[in-house]
Backbone as XML, in Angstrom:
<?xml version="1.0"?>
<chain id="A" units="angstrom">
  <residue number="1" name="MET">
    <atom name="N" x="11.072" y="-14.997" z="-33.852"/>
    <atom name="CA" x="10.961" y="-14.105" z="-34.983"/>
    <atom name="C" x="12.016" y="-13.015" z="-34.835"/>
  </residue>
  <residue number="2" name="LYS">
    <atom name="N" x="12.735" y="-12.757" z="-35.917"/>
    <atom name="CA" x="13.752" y="-11.715" z="-35.900"/>
    <atom name="C" x="13.110" y="-10.356" z="-36.142"/>
  </residue>
  <residue number="3" name="ILE">
    <atom name="N" x="13.456" y="-9.382" z="-35.307"/>
    <atom name="CA" x="12.958" y="-8.010" z="-35.414"/>
    <atom name="C" x="14.151" y="-7.098" z="-35.697"/>
  </residue>
  <residue number="4" name="ASP">
    <atom name="N" x="14.052" y="-6.274" z="-36.741"/>
    <atom name="CA" x="15.100" y="-5.323" z="-37.097"/>
    <atom name="C" x="14.618" y="-3.906" z="-36.803"/>
  </residue>
  <residue number="5" name="VAL">
    <atom name="N" x="15.283" y="-3.248" z="-35.880"/>
    <atom name="CA" x="14.997" y="-1.845" z="-35.573"/>
    <atom name="C" x="15.923" y="-1.017" z="-36.461"/>
  </residue>
  <residue number="6" name="THR">
    <atom name="N" x="15.343" y="-0.260" z="-37.381"/>
    <atom name="CA" x="16.115" y="0.468" z="-38.381"/>
    <atom name="C" x="16.369" y="1.921" z="-37.974"/>
  </residue>
  <residue number="7" name="ALA">
    <atom name="N" x="17.212" y="2.579" z="-38.756"/>
    <atom name="CA" x="17.470" y="4.006" z="-38.537"/>
    <atom name="C" x="16.175" y="4.802" z="-38.692"/>
  </residue>
  <residue number="8" name="ASP">
    <atom name="N" x="15.319" y="4.409" z="-39.632"/>
    <atom name="CA" x="14.028" y="5.097" z="-39.795"/>
    <atom name="C" x="13.146" y="4.907" z="-38.567"/>
  </residue>
  <residue number="9" name="ASP">
    <atom name="N" x="13.150" y="3.705" z="-37.997"/>
    <atom name="CA" x="12.377" y="3.473" z="-36.764"/>
    <atom name="C" x="12.857" y="4.414" z="-35.662"/>
  </residue>
  <residue number="10" name="ILE">
    <atom name="N" x="14.157" y="4.564" z="-35.555"/>
    <atom name="CA" x="14.724" y="5.439" z="-34.523"/>
    <atom name="C" x="14.363" y="6.892" z="-34.804"/>
  </residue>
  <residue number="11" name="ARG">
    <atom name="N" x="14.487" y="7.304" z="-36.043"/>
    <atom name="CA" x="14.191" y="8.692" z="-36.414"/>
    <atom name="C" x="12.713" y="9.037" z="-36.206"/>
  </residue>
  <residue number="12" name="LEU">
    <atom name="N" x="11.832" y="8.102" z="-36.536"/>
    <atom name="CA" x="10.390" y="8.361" z="-36.474"/>
    <atom name="C" x="9.740" y="7.942" z="-35.152"/>
  </residue>
  <residue number="13" name="GLY">
    <atom name="N" x="10.463" y="7.200" z="-34.330"/>
    <atom name="CA" x="9.912" y="6.727" z="-33.058"/>
    <atom name="C" x="9.702" y="7.864" z="-32.070"/>
  </residue>
  <residue number="14" name="LYS">
    <atom name="N" x="8.800" y="7.656" z="-31.144"/>
    <atom name="CA" x="8.465" y="8.657" z="-30.117"/>
    <atom name="C" x="9.009" y="8.208" z="-28.764"/>
  </residue>
  <residue number="15" name="ARG">
    <atom name="N" x="9.716" y="9.110" z="-28.105"/>
    <atom name="CA" x="10.250" y="8.807" z="-26.777"/>
    <atom name="C" x="9.128" y="8.685" z="-25.746"/>
  </residue>
  <residue number="16" name="CYS">
    <atom name="N" x="9.278" y="7.736" z="-24.857"/>
    <atom name="CA" x="8.362" y="7.542" z="-23.721"/>
    <atom name="C" x="6.922" y="7.261" z="-24.142"/>
  </residue>
  <residue number="17" name="VAL">
    <atom name="N" x="6.732" y="6.732" z="-25.348"/>
    <atom name="CA" x="5.400" y="6.339" z="-25.829"/>
    <atom name="C" x="5.498" y="4.863" z="-26.229"/>
  </residue>
  <residue number="18" name="ALA">
    <atom name="N" x="4.976" y="3.992" z="-25.376"/>
    <atom name="CA" x="5.163" y="2.549" z="-25.533"/>
    <atom name="C" x="4.633" y="1.988" z="-26.846"/>
  </residue>
  <residue number="19" name="THR">
    <atom name="N" x="3.681" y="2.652" z="-27.474"/>
    <atom name="CA" x="3.103" y="2.133" z="-28.719"/>
    <atom name="C" x="3.731" y="2.747" z="-29.973"/>
  </residue>
  <residue number="20" name="LEU">
    <atom name="N" x="4.570" y="3.769" z="-29.804"/>
    <atom name="CA" x="5.147" y="4.459" z="-30.961"/>
    <atom name="C" x="6.674" y="4.511" z="-30.925"/>
  </residue>
  <residue number="21" name="CYS">
    <atom name="N" x="7.283" y="3.777" z="-30.017"/>
    <atom name="CA" x="8.739" y="3.771" z="-29.922"/>
    <atom name="C" x="9.328" y="3.013" z="-31.118"/>
  </residue>
  <residue number="22" name="PRO">
    <atom name="N" x="10.627" y="3.125" z="-31.356"/>
    <atom name="CA" x="11.235" y="2.426" z="-32.493"/>
    <atom name="C" x="11.007" y="0.914" z="-32.476"/>
  </residue>
  <residue number="23" name="VAL">
    <atom name="N" x="11.025" y="0.311" z="-31.283"/>
    <atom name="CA" x="10.831" y="-1.128" z="-31.182"/>
    <atom name="C" x="9.396" y="-1.502" z="-31.577"/>
  </residue>
  <residue number="24" name="ALA">
    <atom name="N" x="8.425" y="-0.750" z="-31.116"/>
    <atom name="CA" x="7.023" y="-1.024" z="-31.482"/>
    <atom name="C" x="6.823" y="-0.883" z="-32.988"/>
  </residue>
  <residue number="25" name="ARG">
    <atom name="N" x="7.450" y="0.126" z="-33.593"/>
    <atom name="CA" x="7.368" y="0.313" z="-35.055"/>
    <atom name="C" x="7.936" y="-0.909" z="-35.774"/>
  </residue>
  <residue number="26" name="ALA">
    <atom name="N" x="9.090" y="-1.381" z="-35.312"/>
    <atom name="CA" x="9.744" y="-2.524" z="-35.947"/>
    <atom name="C" x="8.913" y="-3.799" z="-35.812"/>
  </residue>
  <residue number="27" name="ILE">
    <atom name="N" x="8.324" y="-4.003" z="-34.645"/>
    <atom name="CA" x="7.492" y="-5.194" z="-34.431"/>
    <atom name="C" x="6.263" y="-5.145" z="-35.334"/>
  </residue>
  <residue number="28" name="ARG">
    <atom name="N" x="5.622" y="-3.996" z="-35.406"/>
    <atom name="CA" x="4.432" y="-3.841" z="-36.245"/>
    <atom name="C" x="4.775" y="-4.188" z="-37.699"/>
  </residue>
  <residue number="29" name="ARG">
    <atom name="N" x="5.920" y="-3.709" z="-38.169"/>
    <atom name="CA" x="6.337" y="-3.992" z="-39.549"/>
    <atom name="C" x="6.614" y="-5.487" z="-39.738"/>
  </residue>
  <residue number="30" name="ALA">
    <atom name="N" x="7.336" y="-6.091" z="-38.810"/>
    <atom name="CA" x="7.688" y="-7.508" z="-38.929"/>
    <atom name="C" x="6.469" y="-8.413" z="-38.860"/>
  </residue>
  <residue number="31" name="MET">
    <atom name="N" x="5.483" y="-8.041" z="-38.045"/>
    <atom name="CA" x="4.268" y="-8.846" z="-37.886"/>
    <atom name="C" x="3.258" y="-8.591" z="-39.004"/>
  </residue>
  <residue number="32" name="LYS">
    <atom name="N" x="3.514" y="-7.564" z="-39.784"/>
    <atom name="CA" x="2.622" y="-7.210" z="-40.896"/>
    <atom name="C" x="1.179" y="-6.982" z="-40.429"/>
  </residue>
  <residue number="33" name="CYS">
    <atom name="N" x="1.052" y="-6.321" z="-39.289"/>
    <atom name="CA" x="-0.285" y="-6.011" z="-38.778"/>
    <atom name="C" x="-0.309" y="-4.544" z="-38.378"/>
  </residue>
  <residue number="34" name="ARG">
    <atom name="N" x="-0.520" y="-3.710" z="-39.341"/>
    <atom name="CA" x="-0.477" y="-2.261" z="-39.147"/>
    <atom name="C" x="-1.593" y="-1.764" z="-38.229"/>
  </residue>
  <residue number="35" name="TRP">
    <atom name="N" x="-2.707" y="-2.460" z="-38.163"/>
    <atom name="CA" x="-3.846" y="-2.012" z="-37.364"/>
    <atom name="C" x="-3.664" y="-2.310" z="-35.882"/>
  </residue>
  <residue number="36" name="ARG">
    <atom name="N" x="-2.752" y="-3.212" z="-35.566"/>
    <atom name="CA" x="-2.568" y="-3.618" z="-34.174"/>
    <atom name="C" x="-1.478" y="-2.763" z="-33.536"/>
  </residue>
  <residue number="37" name="ARG">
    <atom name="N" x="-1.723" y="-2.314" z="-32.314"/>
    <atom name="CA" x="-0.712" y="-1.547" z="-31.573"/>
    <atom name="C" x="0.098" y="-2.485" z="-30.704"/>
  </residue>
  <residue number="38" name="TRP">
    <atom name="N" x="1.392" y="-2.322" z="-30.733"/>
    <atom name="CA" x="2.279" y="-3.113" z="-29.895"/>
    <atom name="C" x="2.763" y="-2.246" z="-28.750"/>
  </residue>
  <residue number="39" name="VAL">
    <atom name="N" x="2.614" y="-2.738" z="-27.547"/>
    <atom name="CA" x="3.015" y="-2.006" z="-26.348"/>
    <atom name="C" x="4.332" y="-2.614" z="-25.867"/>
  </residue>
  <residue number="40" name="VAL">
    <atom name="N" x="5.374" y="-1.788" z="-25.845"/>
    <atom name="CA" x="6.699" y="-2.258" z="-25.431"/>
    <atom name="C" x="6.966" y="-1.770" z="-24.016"/>
  </residue>
  <residue number="41" name="ARG">
    <atom name="N" x="7.101" y="-2.720" z="-23.105"/>
    <atom name="CA" x="7.362" y="-2.407" z="-21.703"/>
    <atom name="C" x="8.678" y="-3.072" z="-21.293"/>
  </residue>
  <residue number="42" name="ILE">
    <atom name="N" x="9.152" y="-2.702" z="-20.139"/>
    <atom name="CA" x="10.402" y="-3.262" z="-19.634"/>
    <atom name="C" x="10.277" y="-4.769" z="-19.395"/>
  </residue>
  <residue number="43" name="ASP">
    <atom name="N" x="9.120" y="-5.240" z="-18.939"/>
    <atom name="CA" x="8.970" y="-6.657" z="-18.615"/>
    <atom name="C" x="8.344" y="-7.493" z="-19.728"/>
  </residue>
  <residue number="44" name="LYS">
    <atom name="N" x="7.570" y="-6.873" z="-20.599"/>
    <atom name="CA" x="6.916" y="-7.651" z="-21.657"/>
    <atom name="C" x="6.541" y="-6.763" z="-22.833"/>
  </residue>
  <residue number="45" name="ILE">
    <atom name="N" x="6.301" y="-7.411" z="-23.942"/>
    <atom name="CA" x="5.813" y="-6.767" z="-25.157"/>
    <atom name="C" x="4.484" y="-7.443" z="-25.471"/>
  </residue>
  <residue number="46" name="GLU">
    <atom name="N" x="3.444" y="-6.654" z="-25.685"/>
    <atom name="CA" x="2.133" y="-7.248" z="-25.950"/>
    <atom name="C" x="1.378" y="-6.431" z="-26.989"/>
  </residue>
  <residue number="47" name="ASP">
    <atom name="N" x="0.398" y="-7.074" z="-27.617"/>
    <atom name="CA" x="-0.441" y="-6.320" z="-28.539"/>
    <atom name="C" x="-1.633" y="-5.755" z="-27.779"/>
  </residue>
  <residue number="48" name="ASN">
    <atom name="N" x="-2.319" y="-4.816" z="-28.400"/>
    <atom name="CA" x="-3.414" y="-4.128" z="-27.716"/>
    <atom name="C" x="-4.630" y="-5.010" z="-27.496"/>
  </residue>
  <residue number="49" name="GLU">
    <atom name="N" x="-4.665" y="-6.157" z="-28.135"/>
    <atom name="CA" x="-5.794" y="-7.073" z="-27.940"/>
    <atom name="C" x="-5.522" y="-8.069" z="-26.817"/>
  </residue>
  <residue number="50" name="GLY">
    <atom name="N" x="-4.293" y="-8.092" z="-26.327"/>
    <atom name="CA" x="-3.937" y="-9.037" z="-25.280"/>
    <atom name="C" x="-3.798" y="-10.462" z="-25.768"/>
  </residue>
  <residue number="51" name="ALA">
    <atom name="N" x="-3.804" y="-10.641" z="-27.080"/>
    <atom name="CA" x="-3.737" y="-11.986" z="-27.650"/>
    <atom name="C" x="-2.303" y="-12.508" z="-27.715"/>
  </residue>
  <residue number="52" name="ASN">
    <atom name="N" x="-1.330" y="-11.603" z="-27.780"/>
    <atom name="CA" x="0.070" y="-11.999" z="-27.912"/>
    <atom name="C" x="0.897" y="-11.298" z="-26.851"/>
  </residue>
  <residue number="53" name="GLU">
    <atom name="N" x="1.752" y="-12.067" z="-26.194"/>
    <atom name="CA" x="2.620" y="-11.509" z="-25.167"/>
    <atom name="C" x="4.002" y="-12.144" z="-25.308"/>
  </residue>
  <residue number="54" name="TYR">
    <atom name="N" x="5.031" y="-11.324" z="-25.275"/>
    <atom name="CA" x="6.400" y="-11.773" z="-25.476"/>
    <atom name="C" x="7.302" y="-11.238" z="-24.375"/>
  </residue>
  <residue number="55" name="LEU">
    <atom name="N" x="8.391" y="-11.960" z="-24.101"/>
    <atom name="CA" x="9.400" y="-11.484" z="-23.161"/>
    <atom name="C" x="10.167" y="-10.337" z="-23.805"/>
  </residue>
  <residue number="56" name="THR">
    <atom name="N" x="10.501" y="-9.322" z="-23.024"/>
    <atom name="CA" x="11.312" y="-8.227" z="-23.530"/>
    <atom name="C" x="12.785" y="-8.591" z="-23.327"/>
  </residue>
  <residue number="57" name="PRO">
    <atom name="N" x="13.532" y="-8.795" z="-24.421"/>
    <atom name="CA" x="14.962" y="-9.116" z="-24.277"/>
    <atom name="C" x="15.717" y="-7.976" z="-23.594"/>
  </residue>
  <residue number="58" name="LEU">
    <atom name="N" x="16.775" y="-8.321" z="-22.869"/>
    <atom name="CA" x="17.548" y="-7.319" z="-22.130"/>
    <atom name="C" x="18.127" y="-6.249" z="-23.051"/>
  </residue>
  <residue number="59" name="LYS">
    <atom name="N" x="18.538" y="-6.619" z="-24.265"/>
    <atom name="CA" x="19.090" y="-5.606" z="-25.165"/>
    <atom name="C" x="18.017" y="-4.605" z="-25.591"/>
  </residue>
  <residue number="60" name="VAL">
    <atom name="N" x="16.755" y="-5.027" z="-25.624"/>
    <atom name="CA" x="15.649" y="-4.111" z="-25.941"/>
    <atom name="C" x="15.415" y="-3.168" z="-24.762"/>
  </residue>
  <residue number="61" name="VAL">
    <atom name="N" x="15.465" y="-3.702" z="-23.545"/>
    <atom name="CA" x="15.308" y="-2.875" z="-22.345"/>
    <atom name="C" x="16.376" y="-1.781" z="-22.333"/>
  </residue>
  <residue number="62" name="ALA">
    <atom name="N" x="17.616" y="-2.163" z="-22.601"/>
    <atom name="CA" x="18.719" y="-1.193" z="-22.612"/>
    <atom name="C" x="18.505" y="-0.140" z="-23.698"/>
  </residue>
  <residue number="63" name="PHE">
    <atom name="N" x="18.057" y="-0.578" z="-24.881"/>
    <atom name="CA" x="17.803" y="0.355" z="-25.977"/>
    <atom name="C" x="16.710" y="1.355" z="-25.589"/>
  </residue>
  <residue number="64" name="ILE">
    <atom name="N" x="15.613" y="0.858" z="-25.044"/>
    <atom name="CA" x="14.489" y="1.727" z="-24.657"/>
    <atom name="C" x="14.943" y="2.775" z="-23.643"/>
  </residue>
  <residue number="65" name="ARG">
    <atom name="N" x="15.701" y="2.340" z="-22.653"/>
    <atom name="CA" x="16.174" y="3.293" z="-21.629"/>
    <atom name="C" x="17.062" y="4.369" z="-22.245"/>
  </residue>
  <residue number="66" name="ARG">
    <atom name="N" x="17.960" y="3.965" z="-23.132"/>
    <atom name="CA" x="18.838" y="4.946" z="-23.788"/>
    <atom name="C" x="18.024" y="5.883" z="-24.675"/>
  </residue>
  <residue number="67" name="PHE">
    <atom name="N" x="17.120" y="5.323" z="-25.468"/>
    <atom name="CA" x="16.311" y="6.130" z="-26.383"/>
    <atom name="C" x="15.448" y="7.128" z="-25.605"/>
  </residue>
  <residue number="68" name="ASP">
    <atom name="N" x="14.759" y="6.650" z="-24.588"/>
    <atom name="CA" x="13.878" y="7.529" z="-23.809"/>
    <atom name="C" x="14.646" y="8.623" z="-23.069"/>
  </residue>
  <residue number="69" name="ASN">
    <atom name="N" x="15.913" y="8.361" z="-22.748"/>
    <atom name="CA" x="16.740" y="9.344" z="-22.046"/>
    <atom name="C" x="17.601" y="10.173" z="-22.998"/>
  </residue>
  <residue number="70" name="LYS">
    <atom name="N" x="17.246" y="10.140" z="-24.289"/>
    <atom name="CA" x="17.909" y="10.953" z="-25.322"/>
    <atom name="C" x="19.400" y="10.669" z="-25.449"/>
  </residue>
  <residue number="71" name="LYS">
    <atom name="N" x="19.776" y="9.413" z="-25.208"/>
    <atom name="CA" x="21.161" y="8.986" z="-25.391"/>
    <atom name="C" x="21.286" y="8.405" z="-26.797"/>
  </residue>
  <residue number="72" name="PRO">
    <atom name="N" x="22.478" y="8.384" z="-27.359"/>
    <atom name="CA" x="22.649" y="7.843" z="-28.708"/>
    <atom name="C" x="22.272" y="6.356" z="-28.782"/>
  </residue>
  <residue number="73" name="VAL">
    <atom name="N" x="21.565" y="5.989" z="-29.821"/>
    <atom name="CA" x="21.214" y="4.584" z="-30.087"/>
    <atom name="C" x="21.472" y="4.300" z="-31.560"/>
  </residue>
  <residue number="74" name="GLU">
    <atom name="N" x="21.639" y="3.035" z="-31.881"/>
    <atom name="CA" x="21.888" y="2.621" z="-33.254"/>
    <atom name="C" x="20.926" y="1.498" z="-33.623"/>
  </residue>
  <residue number="75" name="PRO">
    <atom name="N" x="20.719" y="1.289" z="-34.924"/>
    <atom name="CA" x="19.884" y="0.169" z="-35.361"/>
    <atom name="C" x="20.426" y="-1.146" z="-34.795"/>
  </residue>
  <residue number="76" name="PHE">
    <atom name="N" x="19.509" y="-2.080" z="-34.537"/>
    <atom name="CA" x="19.895" y="-3.391" z="-34.024"/>
    <atom name="C" x="18.803" y="-4.396" z="-34.331"/>
  </residue>
  <residue number="77" name="SER">
    <atom name="N" x="19.097" y="-5.657" z="-34.088"/>
    <atom name="CA" x="18.135" y="-6.744" z="-34.295"/>
    <atom name="C" x="18.028" y="-7.564" z="-33.021"/>
  </residue>
  <residue number="78" name="PHE">
    <atom name="N" x="16.875" y="-8.223" z="-32.875"/>
    <atom name="CA" x="16.685" y="-9.113" z="-31.730"/>
    <atom name="C" x="15.652" y="-10.160" z="-32.092"/>
  </residue>
  <residue number="79" name="GLU">
    <atom name="N" x="15.631" y="-11.225" z="-31.296"/>
    <atom name="CA" x="14.656" y="-12.308" z="-31.474"/>
    <atom name="C" x="13.508" y="-12.075" z="-30.503"/>
  </residue>
  <residue number="80" name="LEU">
    <atom name="N" x="12.293" y="-12.165" z="-31.005"/>
    <atom name="CA" x="11.099" y="-12.028" z="-30.186"/>
    <atom name="C" x="10.609" y="-13.442" z="-29.862"/>
  </residue>
  <residue number="81" name="LYS">
    <atom name="N" x="10.549" y="-13.758" z="-28.553"/>
    <atom name="CA" x="10.159" y="-15.103" z="-28.124"/>
    <atom name="C" x="8.882" y="-15.038" z="-27.308"/>
  </residue>
  <residue number="82" name="VAL">
    <atom name="N" x="8.003" y="-15.996" z="-27.518"/>
    <atom name="CA" x="6.730" y="-16.055" z="-26.819"/>
    <atom name="C" x="6.951" y="-16.225" z="-25.333"/>
  </residue>
  <residue number="83" name="LYS">
    <atom name="N" x="6.224" y="-15.444" z="-24.526"/>
    <atom name="CA" x="6.316" y="-15.545" z="-23.076"/>
    <atom name="C" x="5.553" y="-16.787" z="-22.621"/>
  </residue>
  <residue number="84" name="GLU">
    <atom name="N" x="6.174" y="-17.543" z="-21.724"/>
    <atom name="CA" x="5.524" y="-18.773" z="-21.220"/>
    <atom name="C" x="5.174" y="-18.636" z="-19.757"/>
  </residue>
</chain>
């Protein structure tokens, strides 16, 4: 599934908050499940119910580190793949 992290996601995202970061906002929008919280971690991305778990792509890891450290970031897209 393609995930688009937009300028609005970046502007409204919260630093160092795994459920409110720009990537979590983008995933929630793409999955069309506003009630579910997505937890974005360095090693995996999962929903709060534990029903879905995905690998965190390296470009997402790099984005999170830059965003959390108040470094400049730009909108980007990535593919979300099921963790096996």
